[in-house]
N, C-alpha and C positions, 0 to 999 in steps of 0.2 A: 504493500500500500504506500502510495507516495505521500511524503510529508508536505506541509505547507511550504517549507524552505525549498524543497525540490521543485514544487510547482512554480514558485517565484523565480527560481533560477531558469526554468524552462522558458517562462514568459520574457525574461530579460536577456535571453540568448547566451546563457552560460551552461557549460558542462559541469559535472560534479567536480572537475579539477579547477574550475574557476576561470578557464580560458573562454573569452567571448568568441562566439561563432559568427562568421560573416554570412551574408545571404546566400553565398555559394556553397556553404557547408564546411568551409575550411577554417580551422581555428586561427585566431589572430596570433601573431608571433609572440612567443614568450619573451619576457624582458631580457633573459640571458642571451638571446640571439643578438640583441643590439650591442652587446659588449664584445662580440667576436670580430677579430681582424681576419679577413679571409683573402687568400691569394687564389685567383682564378686563372689557371693556365689552360686555356682552351682557345681555339680559333673563334673569332667573333663573326661567325656566320649566323644564320637565323636561329639555330639551336643554341649556339653560344650566347647570343644576345638575350635569348629568353631565360637562360640559366642566370645570367648576370642580373637581369631585371627581377627575377624571383628572389634572388639573394638580397637585392636592395630592398624589395618589399618586406623581407624579414628583418630589415633594419640592420643588416650586417654592414661593416665597413669593408667594402670590396675593392681590391686592387687587381686590375687585369694585367696579365703578363703573357706576352707572345712575341716572338717564338719561344719555345720551351728553353729555359736556361740550362747550363751544363749541370747544375745541381739545384734541387728543389730548395726554396728558401726555408729557413728554420726559425724565422722571427715572426711567424704568423700563428694564430690559434688554429686555423683550419687551412688546409691546402687542397683545392680541387685541381686535379691534373688529368689531362687526356691520357688514356691508356696507350702508352707508347711501347714499342718493342724493347727499347733500351732503358725503360723507366727504372727498373731495379738498380741500375748503375748510377742513376741520378739522385737516389735517396741518400742524404748525408748521414742519417742516424743508423745505429745498429738495430737489428730486429729485437723487439721487446723493449727498446729504449727510445721511443719516438719523441721528437721535439714538437710535433704538431699533429693534429688530427688529419689523416690523409684519406681523401675520398677520391676514388677513381671515377673517371668519366668515360663511359663507353659510347662511342659515336653511333653504334648500331649498324655500321656499314661493312664491317668485317666479321668473320666467325669469331665467337667468343673464345679467347685463349685462357683457359682455366689455370694452366700452369703459370702463365705470366701473372695472373691475378694473385695466385698463391705466393709467388716470389716477391710481390710488392708489399706483402704483409700490411695491407691497408685496413682502415677501420670501416669503410663503407664503399658502395658502388652505386652510381646513378646512371641511368640510360637515357639517351635521346629517343624520342622527344620528351622534354621535361614537362611536368605538371606541378601546380602549386603544392598539392598534397605530397607527391613523391619528393619534392625538394625539402619541404619542412620535415617530413617524417624521416627521410634519409639523413638529414643533418642532425636531427635530434638523436637518432640511434647511433650514428658514427661518433658523435661527441660523447655520448654516454659510454660507448665502448672504449674510447680513448681515456676518459677519466677513471673508469674501472681499472684499466691497465696501469694507470699511474698509481692508483691506490695499492694495487698488488705489488708494484715495484717498490713503493714505500715500505710495505710490510716486509718484503724480502730484504731490503737494505737494513731494516731494523733488526731482523733475525740475524743477518750477517754480523752486525755490530754486537749483538748479544753474544754470539758465538766467539767473536774476537775477545770480548771482555772475559768470558768464562775461561778461555785459554790462558790469557795473561794472568788472571787471578790464580789459576791452578799452578802456573809456572812460578809466580811469586811465592805462593805457599810452599812449594817444593824447595825453593832457595832458602826460605826462612827455617824450614824444618831441618835442613842440612846444616846451615850456618849456626843457628841458635840451639840446635838439638832439642827441638820442641815437637809436640804432637801437631797433627793437622788442625785440630780445633784451636790450639793455642796460636798457631800461625795465622789462622783466619781472624781470631780476636785481635791479634797485633795489627793486622791490616785495618780492621774496623776502628781501633783506637787511634791509629795514625791518621786515618781519614777524618775522624771527628775533630781531632786536635788541629788539623790543618784546614778544616772546612772544605775538604775536597772529596771526590768520589773514591770508592775503593779501587775502581779501575785506574784512576790517575795515580794513586799510591802504588798499586801493583806495577804499573808501567815504569814508575821511577825506580822501583827496586830491581826490576828486570834490566833496565837500561844501565843502572849503576853497576850491577853484577857483571854485565857483559863488558862494560868499560874497564873494570878492574881485572877482567880475564878469569 
């Protein structure tokens, strides 16, 4: 059963998400789109001009680049690029460490090269002819894919840092146990005490102990 709020939203042109719907049935652009700097690397034929226009209607800040540069720019939030045979060599970042959301543009004139698409490790793919719904939906999904990948990368980096900390603390405890002839618990308590007195982390104290031990030979 619909609530009064749902009925009001329907009359006012809102979905449950709060996005206003135009008379054509396409949601109005989210505010986040207006904060995106977009590089558009496509030929400005009729299809390219339509994609440019649709991105501008989404309130993105679009810069058109043609012909394709030797390397894709990495100072944009989003890069749309025509699917080129040598595109993987033009991508400046390592797979899994993207500097921008990469969306491939399939012109629809050649057979779809799935291996090439795979090698580009892109976040999305759009096809000519462009429609308002496919442009907005494709951009939203690709951007979310990119941000999710960034969150995973952050978690991996944090796990790597935790592992490095564990290793250095274990090594510092081993040094203290051997030099001071103490138990493992006593060595760890020594690290904690030194960290508290110096208002530093246990990792920093452990690093100092390991470095000084290596320096002394």
